[in-house]
N, C-alpha and C positions, 0 to 999 in steps of 0.2 A: 504494500500500500504506500502511496505517495500522497501526503496530505499536508496542507498548511492551514493553521488556525491563525487568523490575523484580524486587524482592524483596517478597513478600507480607508478610513480617515487618518490613519497613523502614517506620517511621513517616513518614520524609521522602518516600519514594516514594508512599505512600498519600495523604499531604497534597497532593502535586503533582498526582496523578491527579485528586483531587477538585477542586482549585483550577482545573485546566484543563477540568474537566467532560468528560473523555474518555468517550465513549459506546460503544454497542454496535457502531459501525462500526470500532472498533479491535480488534486481536487483542492479547490480553494474555498474556505469557509470563513466568511466575515462574521465574527462572533457577536457583533452588535445586531445585525439583521437576522442571523440564524444562530440562536443561543446554543451553547454546548449542552449536550444531553449527559445524563448520569453515566450511560454506557461509554460515551466518548471520553469523558473525564477518567473513568476507570481504566480504559485502554491506555490513555496517556500516563496515568499513574503507574501502571504495570511496566511501562518502558522506562519511566523516569526514576522509579524506586520509591517516590514519596509524593504526597500532594504538596508538601512544602517546597519541593523543587520546582513546582509549576506555579507557585504563588508569587505575585509581585509585591514586594515590600515598598516599591516606589509609587504605588497607586495613591492617588489623592485621598481616596476614602480610607486607606490604611492609616494615614495621619489624622484625618478628620474623626475617625471612630476611635482613635487612641489605641489601636490594636497592638502597637509595639510594647505597650506596658501590660499586656495580658499574656498569660501563658497559653498559647494556642496549641491545640492537639491536631493530629492528622485529620480528625473528623471536622474540626473547625476550619482548617484550610480548605477541605473539600466543600463544606457548606458555603463559605464565602465566595469561592470561585464559581459555584453554581448560582449563587444569589446575584452576583454582579460581575459582568464580563471584564471589568477593569482589573479585577484581582488575578486574572490569568497573565502570566509573564509572556510577552509577545515578541516576535511571532513564535509559534510552536511548529516546527517542521518535522514531519515523520517520513522517513525513508526506510521502507520495509520494517526492520526491527530496530532501527536507530531513531533516537529522538534528540532534537536540538531545540533548546528552550532559551528564548530571550535574544537580545541584540548585542551581547558582548562580542568584541572582535574575535576572541578565540573560538566562540561558539559558531560564528559565521564562517571562520576559516575551517573548522572541523566539518561543517556541513559541506563546504566546497570540496574538501578532501573526499568525503563520502560520495559526492556526485561524480567525481572524475574517475 
């Protein structure tokens, strides 16, 4: 499976998709217009190893809800990601059994390596 979970309105997501030259063999899911299902999130978690790995601590709501001062469990991370799309670290790129989460330079380079 080749899939990208991203935000259409996110310039960073758009730039990374262009940089990686992800083509028509990928399924693109704009997580704002097509929310993530429980099953999709569970598949991502199985590849990532934890819900925390998929969770964005840079989300505006993370600060607004003062979540950094709470002791969040895996169940909490799952709940928040399903509750609001901004809690998913973006983009999430799945290539077969590999997952690449977020926009860090090393993550993008690793995805490039997997594609070549």
